[in-house]
C-alpha positions as CSV (number, residue, x, y, z in Angstrom):
1,M,117.7,71.1,84.3
2,N,120.7,68.4,85.1
3,H,119.8,64.7,86.1
4,P,119.5,64.6,89.9
5,T,122.4,62.8,90.2
6,T,124.5,65.4,89.1
7,P,126.7,66.2,91.8
8,Y,126.0,69.7,93.0
9,L,122.0,68.5,93.3
10,D,123.2,65.7,95.9
11,P,122.1,66.9,99.2
12,E,124.3,63.9,100.9
13,L,127.5,65.5,99.3
14,P,129.7,68.0,101.1
15,V,129.1,71.7,100.7
16,E,132.5,72.3,99.4
17,R,132.3,69.9,96.5
18,R,129.0,70.8,95.6
19,V,129.9,74.6,95.3
20,E,133.3,73.4,93.1
21,D,131.0,71.2,90.7
22,L,128.3,73.9,90.2
23,L,131.0,76.4,89.6
24,S,132.9,74.2,87.1
25,R,129.8,74.1,85.0
26,M,129.0,77.9,84.8
27,T,129.6,80.2,82.0
28,L,130.9,83.5,82.9
29,E,127.7,85.0,82.2
30,E,126.2,82.9,84.6
31,K,128.4,83.7,87.2
32,A,127.9,87.5,86.8
33,G,124.6,86.9,87.6
34,Q,125.3,85.6,90.9
35,L,127.2,88.9,92.1
36,F,123.5,91.0,91.5
37,H,121.2,91.5,94.4
38,T,118.7,93.4,92.9
39,A,115.2,94.6,93.6
40,N,111.9,92.8,92.4
41,T,108.3,93.5,92.9
42,L,105.3,90.9,92.7
43,A,102.4,91.7,90.6
44,P,98.8,91.4,91.9
45,G,97.5,88.1,92.7
46,G,101.2,87.0,93.2
47,R,102.1,87.0,89.8
48,L,105.4,87.5,88.6
49,L,106.0,90.9,86.6
50,A,105.2,90.4,83.1
51,E,106.1,94.0,82.4
52,P,108.7,96.4,84.0
53,D,108.0,98.3,87.1
54,A,109.3,101.4,85.7
55,A,108.6,103.3,88.8
56,N,111.0,101.3,90.8
57,G,113.4,100.6,88.0
58,V,112.8,96.9,88.0
59,R,113.0,94.5,84.9
60,T,110.8,91.9,84.7
61,A,111.4,88.6,86.5
62,H,112.1,86.8,83.0
63,E,114.6,89.0,81.7
64,L,116.4,88.9,85.4
65,V,116.5,85.4,85.9
66,A,116.5,83.7,82.4
67,G,118.3,86.8,80.6
68,R,120.6,88.0,83.2
69,H,121.0,85.0,85.4
70,I,120.3,87.0,88.6
71,T,119.3,84.8,91.3
72,H,119.1,87.1,94.6
73,F,116.2,89.4,94.9
74,N,115.1,91.9,97.6
75,L,111.1,91.9,97.3
76,L,110.3,95.4,97.6
77,N,106.4,95.1,98.1
78,G,103.7,92.7,99.1
79,T,101.4,93.0,101.8
80,D,99.5,89.2,101.8
81,P,101.2,86.3,102.9
82,Y,99.5,83.9,100.4
83,E,100.2,86.2,97.2
84,I,103.9,86.3,98.5
85,A,104.2,82.7,98.8
86,L,102.9,82.2,95.7
87,W,105.0,84.8,93.9
88,H,108.3,82.9,95.5
89,N,106.9,79.9,93.9
90,R,106.7,81.2,90.7
91,L,109.6,82.8,90.8
92,Q,111.5,79.6,91.9
93,D,109.9,77.6,89.1
94,L,111.4,80.1,86.8
95,A,115.1,79.6,88.0
96,A,114.6,75.7,88.1
97,G,113.7,76.2,84.3
98,T,117.2,77.8,83.6
99,R,120.1,75.9,82.5
100,L,121.5,75.1,85.9
101,G,118.5,75.4,88.0
102,I,120.3,77.5,90.5
103,P,117.3,78.5,93.1
104,V,116.5,82.3,94.1
105,T,117.6,83.5,97.3
106,V,114.8,86.0,98.5
107,S,115.6,88.9,100.9
108,T,113.6,91.9,102.6
109,D,114.3,95.0,104.3
110,P,112.7,95.0,107.6
111,R,108.8,94.4,107.8
112,H,108.0,93.7,111.4
113,G,108.1,97.7,112.7
114,M,105.6,100.3,112.8
115,F,107.6,102.8,110.4
116,S,107.1,102.2,106.6
117,S,109.2,103.1,104.0
118,P,110.1,102.4,100.3
119,A,113.8,102.8,100.8
120,A,113.9,101.5,104.2
121,G,111.8,98.6,104.6
122,Q,107.8,98.4,104.4
123,A,106.0,97.2,107.3
124,I,103.1,94.7,106.8
125,E,100.0,94.7,108.9
126,R,99.4,90.8,108.0
127,M,102.9,90.3,110.5
128,S,103.1,90.4,114.1
129,R,104.2,94.1,114.9
130,W,107.0,94.8,116.7
131,P,108.5,98.1,118.2
132,E,111.4,99.4,116.3
133,H,114.8,98.1,117.2
134,T,115.2,101.2,119.5
135,G,112.4,99.8,121.3
136,I,114.0,96.3,121.6
137,G,116.9,98.2,123.1
138,A,114.5,99.9,125.5
139,I,113.8,96.6,126.5
140,G,117.2,95.6,127.0
141,D,116.5,91.9,127.2
142,V,119.0,89.5,125.4
143,R,116.6,86.7,125.4
144,L,113.9,88.8,124.1
145,A,116.0,90.3,121.3
146,E,116.5,86.2,120.4
147,E,112.8,85.7,120.5
148,Y,112.2,88.4,118.2
149,G,114.8,87.0,115.7
150,D,113.2,83.8,116.0
151,V,109.9,84.9,115.0
152,V,110.8,87.2,112.0
153,R,112.8,83.6,111.2
154,R,109.5,81.6,111.2
155,E,107.5,84.3,109.2
156,Y,110.2,85.1,106.6
157,T,110.7,81.3,106.0
158,A,106.9,80.8,105.8
159,L,107.2,83.2,102.8
160,G,110.3,82.0,101.4
161,I,112.4,84.8,102.2
162,R,115.8,83.8,103.3
163,V,117.8,86.7,103.9
164,A,117.0,89.6,106.4
165,L,118.8,92.8,105.1
166,G,119.8,93.3,108.5
167,P,119.8,94.0,111.6
168,M,121.7,97.3,112.0
169,A,124.5,97.0,114.0
170,D,125.1,100.9,113.9
171,L,125.2,103.0,117.0
172,F,122.8,105.9,117.3
173,T,125.6,108.5,118.3
174,D,123.7,111.6,116.5
175,P,120.6,112.0,117.6
176,R,119.4,113.9,114.3
177,W,120.1,110.2,112.3
178,S,117.3,109.3,110.3
179,R,117.9,105.7,110.3
180,G,118.8,105.7,114.2
181,Y,115.2,104.1,114.7
182,G,116.5,101.0,113.3
183,T,119.5,100.4,115.5
184,F,119.5,99.0,119.1
185,G,120.4,102.4,120.5
186,E,123.3,104.4,121.5
187,D,125.2,102.0,124.0
188,P,128.0,100.1,122.2
189,V,127.6,96.9,124.4
190,T,124.0,97.0,124.7
191,V,124.0,97.2,120.6
192,A,126.5,94.6,120.4
193,N,124.7,92.2,122.8
194,L,121.1,92.7,120.9
195,T,122.9,92.5,117.6
196,A,124.0,89.1,118.5
197,A,121.2,87.6,120.1
198,F,118.8,88.8,117.0
199,I,121.2,87.2,114.6
200,R,121.2,83.7,116.9
201,G,117.3,84.3,116.6
202,L,117.2,84.4,112.6
203,R,119.7,81.4,112.4
204,G,117.3,79.2,114.6
205,G,120.2,76.8,115.7
206,D,124.0,76.4,116.0
207,D,124.6,76.8,112.3
208,L,123.1,78.4,109.2
209,G,120.7,75.6,107.8
210,S,117.5,74.8,105.8
211,A,115.3,76.6,108.7
212,S,117.3,79.7,108.9
213,V,117.3,83.0,108.0
214,A,120.6,84.8,107.0
215,A,121.4,88.0,108.6
216,M,123.2,90.7,106.3
217,V,124.4,92.8,109.2
218,K,124.6,96.4,108.2
219,H,126.1,99.1,107.5
220,F,129.9,98.3,108.0
221,P,132.1,99.8,109.3
222,G,129.2,101.6,111.5
223,G,126.8,104.1,109.5
224,G,125.9,106.4,112.5
225,P,128.5,109.0,112.5
226,Q,127.1,111.3,109.5
227,L,128.2,114.9,109.0
228,G,125.8,117.0,110.8
229,G,123.4,113.7,111.6
230,E,122.3,113.9,107.7
231,D,121.9,110.5,105.8
232,A,124.0,109.3,103.2
233,H,120.9,108.6,101.0
234,D,121.0,111.8,99.7
235,P,123.8,112.6,98.0
236,A,124.3,116.1,99.1
237,H,125.3,114.3,102.4
238,R,128.1,112.0,101.6
239,E,130.1,112.4,104.2
240,Q,130.8,110.4,107.3
241,V,132.8,112.1,110.1
242,Y,134.9,111.0,113.2
243,P,135.6,114.3,115.4
244,G,136.1,112.1,118.4
245,G,138.1,109.6,116.7
246,L,136.0,106.9,117.6
247,S,135.8,104.9,114.2
248,R,136.9,101.7,116.5
249,L,134.0,102.0,118.8
250,H,131.4,101.9,116.0
251,E,132.8,98.3,114.8
252,L,132.4,96.5,118.4
253,P,128.7,95.7,117.3
254,F,129.9,93.8,114.1
255,D,132.4,92.1,115.9
256,A,129.9,90.6,118.1
257,A,127.6,90.0,115.1
258,F,130.7,88.0,113.1
259,R,131.1,86.0,116.7
260,A,127.3,85.5,116.6
261,G,127.6,83.8,113.2
262,A,126.7,86.4,110.6
263,T,127.4,85.5,107.2
264,Q,126.7,88.4,105.1
265,V,127.6,92.1,105.5
266,M,126.4,95.5,103.9
267,T,128.6,98.1,103.5
268,Y,127.4,101.7,104.0
269,Y,127.3,104.6,101.4
270,G,129.1,107.1,103.6
271,M,132.3,108.6,102.4
272,P,134.6,108.7,105.5
273,L,136.5,112.1,106.2
274,A,140.1,112.0,108.0
275,V,140.3,108.6,109.0
276,P,144.3,107.3,109.0
277,G,144.3,104.8,106.8
278,W,141.1,104.9,105.1
279,E,140.3,106.1,101.6
280,E,138.0,109.1,101.2
281,V,135.6,107.3,98.9
282,G,132.5,105.3,99.7
283,F,132.9,102.3,101.9
284,A,131.8,99.7,98.9
285,F,135.2,101.2,96.8
286,N,137.4,101.5,100.2
287,K,139.8,98.6,100.1
288,P,141.4,99.5,103.7
289,V,137.8,99.0,105.0
290,V,136.8,95.9,103.4
291,T,140.0,94.0,102.7
292,D,142.2,95.4,105.4
293,L,139.8,95.8,108.2
294,L,136.9,93.6,107.3
295,R,138.6,90.5,106.0
296,G,141.9,90.9,107.2
297,H,141.0,92.2,110.9
298,Y,138.1,90.4,111.5
299,G,139.0,87.5,109.5
300,F,135.4,87.8,108.0
301,D,135.1,85.6,104.9
302,G,131.3,86.0,104.3
303,I,129.4,88.0,101.7
304,V,130.0,91.7,101.4
305,C,127.5,93.2,99.7
306,T,127.3,96.9,98.9
307,D,124.1,99.0,99.9
308,W,121.6,99.5,97.0
309,N,122.6,101.1,93.6
310,V,126.4,102.3,94.2
311,I,127.0,101.3,90.6
312,E,124.2,103.0,88.3
313,S,121.3,105.0,88.8
314,T,117.8,103.8,88.9
315,M,114.3,104.7,89.9
316,L,112.7,104.5,93.3
317,A,109.0,105.2,94.0
318,G,108.6,107.3,90.8
319,D,111.8,109.3,91.4
320,V,115.5,109.2,90.5
321,F,117.9,107.5,92.7
322,D,121.4,108.5,91.9
323,A,124.4,106.0,91.8
324,H,125.6,106.6,95.3
325,A,129.5,106.4,94.4
326,Y,130.6,108.8,96.6
327,G,134.2,110.2,95.7
328,L,134.0,108.4,92.6
329,E,131.3,110.2,90.6
330,A,133.3,110.6,87.8
331,L,134.0,107.0,87.2
332,T,132.1,105.2,84.4
333,P,129.7,102.1,86.0
334,A,132.3,99.9,84.7
335,Q,135.0,101.4,86.5
336,R,133.2,101.6,89.7
337,L,132.5,97.9,89.4
338,A,136.1,96.9,89.0
339,R,137.1,99.3,92.2
340,A,134.5,97.6,94.2
341,L,135.7,94.2,93.3
342,D,139.3,95.4,94.0
343,A,138.2,96.5,97.3
344,G,136.9,93.1,98.1
345,V,132.9,93.4,97.5
346,D,131.1,90.3,96.4
347,Q,127.7,91.4,95.4
348,F,126.3,94.9,94.6
349,G,122.7,95.6,96.1
350,G,120.3,97.1,93.6
351,D,122.2,97.0,90.4
352,D,121.6,94.5,87.6
353,C,124.1,95.4,85.0
354,T,125.4,91.9,84.8
355,E,127.0,92.7,81.0
356,L,129.5,95.1,82.7
357,V,131.2,92.1,84.8
358,V,131.5,90.1,81.6
359,E,132.9,93.2,80.0
360,L,135.6,93.7,82.4
361,V,136.5,90.0,82.1
362,R,137.0,89.8,78.4
363,D,139.0,93.3,78.4
364,G,141.3,91.5,81.0
365,V,140.6,94.3,83.8
366,V,139.2,91.7,86.1
367,T,140.3,88.2,86.1
368,E,137.7,85.4,86.0
369,A,139.5,83.7,89.2
370,R,138.5,87.0,91.0
371,I,134.9,86.6,90.0
372,D,135.0,82.9,91.1
373,T,136.0,83.8,94.5
374,S,132.7,85.8,94.9
375,V,130.7,83.2,93.5
376,R,131.8,80.4,95.8
377,R,130.7,82.6,98.4
378,L,127.3,83.1,97.0
379,L,126.9,79.5,96.0
380,R,127.9,78.3,99.5
381,E,125.5,80.3,101.2
382,K,122.3,78.9,98.6
383,F,123.9,75.3,99.8
384,R,123.9,76.0,103.6
385,L,120.5,77.4,103.4
386,G,119.1,74.3,101.9
387,L,117.6,76.2,98.9
388,F,118.2,73.5,96.3
389,E,116.2,71.0,98.6
390,R,113.5,73.5,99.6
391,R,112.8,75.6,96.5
392,R,108.9,76.1,97.3
393,V,107.0,76.9,100.2
394,D,103.3,76.0,101.3
395,P,101.1,79.5,100.6
396,E,98.2,77.8,102.9
397,A,101.0,77.0,105.7
398,A,102.3,80.7,105.0
399,V,98.9,82.2,105.8
400,A,98.6,80.1,109.3
401,T,102.1,81.0,110.1
402,V,102.4,85.1,109.2
403,G,100.7,87.2,112.1
404,S,99.4,84.0,114.0
405,A,97.7,84.6,117.3
406,P,100.7,83.5,119.5
407,L,103.5,85.5,117.2
408,R,101.3,88.6,116.8
409,E,101.0,88.3,120.9
410,A,104.6,88.2,121.4
411,G,104.9,91.4,119.2
412,R,102.4,93.2,121.4
413,R,104.1,91.8,124.5
414,A,107.4,93.6,123.2
415,Q,105.3,96.9,122.4
416,R,104.1,97.3,125.8
417,R,107.4,96.4,127.5
418,S,109.5,98.9,125.4
419,L,107.3,102.1,126.5
420,V,109.3,104.5,128.7
421,L,107.6,106.5,131.2
422,V,109.7,109.4,131.1
423,K,107.6,112.0,133.5
424,N,104.8,111.4,135.9
425,D,104.0,114.5,138.2
426,A,101.7,115.0,140.5
427,V,98.2,116.0,139.6
428,K,98.3,120.2,139.6
429,S,94.6,120.4,139.9
430,D,91.3,118.9,140.8
431,A,90.3,118.4,137.3
432,V,91.0,114.5,137.6
433,T,88.8,113.2,140.6
434,N,90.3,111.2,143.6
435,D,88.8,108.2,142.2
436,A,90.0,108.8,138.8
437,V,93.9,108.1,139.6
438,D,94.8,104.6,140.6
439,K,96.4,104.8,144.1
440,S,98.7,101.7,143.6
441,E,101.8,103.1,144.7
442,S,101.9,106.8,144.5
443,A,98.9,108.9,145.5
444,D,100.2,112.1,144.1
445,A,101.4,110.9,140.5
446,L,98.8,111.1,137.6
447,L,99.5,107.9,136.1
448,P,98.3,105.2,136.1
449,L,94.5,106.4,135.6
450,S,91.7,104.3,136.8
451,D,90.6,101.6,134.2
452,G,86.9,102.0,133.6
453,A,86.1,104.5,136.0
454,G,84.1,106.5,133.4
455,L,86.9,109.1,133.2
456,R,86.0,111.8,130.5
457,V,89.1,111.6,128.3
458,Y,89.9,114.4,125.5
459,T,92.5,112.8,123.1
460,E,94.4,114.1,119.8
461,G,96.1,111.4,117.3
462,L,94.5,108.5,119.1
463,D,91.5,106.3,117.9
464,P,88.3,107.7,120.0
465,E,86.9,103.9,119.6
466,L,89.8,102.5,121.4
467,V,89.7,105.2,124.1
468,A,85.9,104.0,124.9
469,A,87.4,101.0,126.2
470,Y,89.2,102.6,128.7
471,G,87.5,105.8,129.8
472,T,84.8,108.1,127.9
473,P,86.0,109.8,125.1
474,V,84.8,113.7,124.8
475,A,85.2,115.8,122.0
476,D,86.2,119.0,123.8
477,V,88.9,120.0,126.4
478,A,86.2,121.6,128.1
479,D,84.5,118.7,129.3
480,A,87.6,116.6,130.0
481,E,89.1,115.5,133.3
482,V,92.5,114.4,131.6
483,A,93.8,115.0,127.8
484,L,95.8,112.5,126.0
485,V,97.6,113.6,123.2
486,R,99.9,111.5,121.0
487,L,102.7,113.1,119.2
488,R,105.8,111.9,116.7
489,A,109.0,113.1,117.2
490,P,109.6,116.5,114.9
491,Y,111.4,116.3,111.4
492,E,112.2,118.6,108.5
493,D,110.0,118.6,105.5
494,R,112.3,119.5,102.7
495,G,110.1,119.1,99.9
496,T,111.8,115.7,98.7
497,A,110.6,111.8,98.7
498,L,113.9,111.3,100.8
499,S,112.9,113.7,103.5
500,E,109.5,112.2,103.8
501,W,111.5,108.5,103.5
502,F,114.3,109.7,106.0
503,H,113.2,111.9,108.9
504,G,116.2,114.5,109.6
505,G,116.8,117.8,110.2
506,S,115.9,119.8,113.6
507,L,114.6,117.9,116.8
508,D,112.8,120.8,118.3
509,F,108.7,120.6,118.2
510,P,107.4,123.6,116.4
511,E,106.5,126.4,118.9
512,E,102.9,126.1,117.9
513,V,102.6,122.2,119.0
514,V,104.6,123.5,122.6
515,E,101.9,126.0,122.9
516,H,99.2,123.9,122.0
517,V,100.4,121.1,124.6
518,G,100.9,124.2,127.0
519,A,97.6,125.6,126.7
520,L,95.7,122.1,127.2
521,A,97.9,121.2,130.2
522,A,96.6,124.5,131.8
523,R,93.2,123.2,131.5
524,V,93.6,119.8,132.6
525,P,96.4,117.5,133.5
526,T,97.7,116.3,130.4
527,V,99.7,112.9,129.2
528,V,101.8,113.3,125.9
529,L,102.7,110.0,124.2
530,V,105.5,110.6,121.8
531,Y,106.8,108.4,119.3
532,L,110.4,108.7,119.6
533,E,111.9,107.7,116.0
534,R,114.5,110.0,116.9
535,P,115.5,111.7,120.6
536,A,113.3,114.6,120.4
537,V,114.1,117.8,122.2
538,L,111.1,117.4,124.9
539,T,112.2,120.0,127.2
540,G,109.2,122.6,126.2
541,I,106.7,119.7,125.9
542,A,107.7,118.0,129.1
543,G,107.7,121.2,131.0
544,A,104.2,121.6,130.5
545,A,102.7,118.2,130.5
546,T,102.1,116.3,133.5
547,A,103.0,113.0,132.4
548,V,104.9,111.8,129.1
549,V,105.3,108.4,127.9
550,G,108.1,107.6,125.0
551,D,107.1,104.9,122.3
552,F,109.4,103.3,119.9
553,G,106.4,102.1,117.7
554,A,103.2,100.9,119.3
555,E,99.7,100.7,118.8
556,D,97.6,102.8,120.5
557,D,95.9,100.4,122.6
558,A,99.2,99.3,124.1
559,L,100.1,102.8,125.1
560,L,96.4,102.9,126.8
561,D,97.0,99.9,128.6
562,L,99.9,101.5,130.2
563,V,98.3,105.0,130.8
564,F,95.4,103.3,132.2
565,G,97.3,100.5,134.5
566,R,96.9,97.6,132.7
567,C,100.6,97.1,132.3
568,A,103.6,98.3,134.4
569,P,106.2,100.4,132.6
570,E,109.2,98.5,131.8
571,G,111.0,100.5,129.2
572,R,114.2,102.5,129.6
573,L,115.5,105.0,127.6
574,P,118.0,103.4,124.6
575,F,119.6,106.8,124.1
576,D,120.0,110.6,126.0
577,L,117.4,112.8,125.5
578,P,119.0,116.1,124.6
579,S,118.0,119.5,126.2
580,S,118.4,121.8,123.2
581,M,119.2,121.6,119.5
582,K,122.3,123.9,120.4
583,A,123.6,120.8,122.7
584,V,123.1,118.4,119.7
585,E,124.7,120.8,117.2
586,E,127.9,121.2,119.4
587,S,128.0,117.5,120.1
588,R,130.5,115.1,118.2
589,E,128.9,113.0,115.6
590,D,130.9,109.6,116.6
591,V,130.5,110.3,120.1
592,P,127.7,108.4,122.3
593,F,126.1,110.5,125.3
594,D,128.1,113.7,124.1
595,T,125.2,116.3,124.2
596,A,125.7,118.6,126.9
597,A,123.1,118.5,130.0
598,P,120.9,116.0,128.5
599,L,117.3,116.2,129.6
600,H,117.4,112.7,130.5
601,R,120.3,110.0,130.3
602,L,120.1,106.8,128.9
603,G,118.5,104.2,131.0
604,H,116.2,106.7,132.4
605,H,112.7,105.6,133.4
606,L,109.9,105.7,136.0
607,S,107.5,103.2,137.2
608,Y,104.4,102.4,138.8
């Protein structure tokens, strides 16, 4: 490694001088390495991989850092804060031993929610647990969104994670879309305001600095309007459509993100159809979108990174994940790289084919000056984040910070605040005694139930041990005074890993589920607690149940707190709830609030 007096290592010098000094010292191969933001996994005990992680297409850390000069990694796994911090330090030590000692930038998909997927974010029990972003949308509080971003910043920086692959600034305009739970909802203005607030929280100050987490806002220019509500992670569903002509509406939250200081953007996989001026190829290769719209119209001069693996195929959780070069499947990987670089992309998510960049430059297809343009942006971000000065983290401090009591309680407060009381009818039988219903505001409404009244409670989908802290659990509905049933929004299992990770298809509950709820409700007043990962068709369920509570990622006791009146309902629906699948199928993918005669509109809520 160079002597500390080397200009690019001097923290007193302006960032631009440091960038130019380091760039001038780099070989073409070292520059090529900066253009890739690939996956990595830690080995048991927080060790670096000594052997490739073949199931996830991950090479050893030594090959990636020392051999391919890659210094940007998306951490796929890890559940223990101490081990993650150890892994981070070992990775930085490996990078420090290279010729130029360029530090590693570590990123991650979301880790704080309740839903976990190998392809979209692994939730970690040891972190503070928050509702999914639709739950933040249900709260609708800009200050809370910024607080959440700040909590994420504090926990990530303790682990050495300096880039958040998010937030999603997409609009949830098609209720079938499997990624909708990661958005702030359906309303463009709300999504824009909460996106900006969350980014401010991640930044932690007026400017990006050594205590910041950089936001890679996604998925430009808005991933919500997928044809038929399907998701472009599946190569069978490449198309993104705008039957309402509202492509510009989907850009609104991104404009807010740029104004809030977002320095990185991820393009989506989708291939837009019939949008004037746009090419019918994936957004990573779409010059009118990246260069003309993003760089030109919005004046964005930060990092543009592709969604994962648009150049070459890889493995993910043991399955083949095909290269998502939509519209350009016939091109070679080198040709796809050239096309994306020409479109204005700086970095390639997931891929690690550095040798192809070198080949393109030496063959005269791409100029080294074009590579330098992107490398400057990538180095500038490292210097602004203080990575050269803050190469290591304290594993003990990581344990003390991550999932600490104040941060965990902040997440639990948000869980409770996000819950939406959708229905709360009068008691229709004498199955619940007069003393069992809290009379605080409405003598007729079922909820809230009286806390600690010894109420006999039949439950499905809830932890009986937790229920015992609120009432008396019974195993047979015949012995119950009230039933609590926890459900999750339905989805279609299509027999593939993608269908398990991305819940798509019909929003109708199976008939047997509706009938079962109806049978319970015919015997005792029934409360349905439903995880609204997507806007489920609740018409049949709500028709039978006495009360319905919607959640967007919440622990059992947060729901029980609401049911038994330990907290009041505050949340409001962050999207319309459709009344039928027919209405959903007849709606336009890009148009918000477009399903006919919805069961409930955005903002619907009841209170105690």
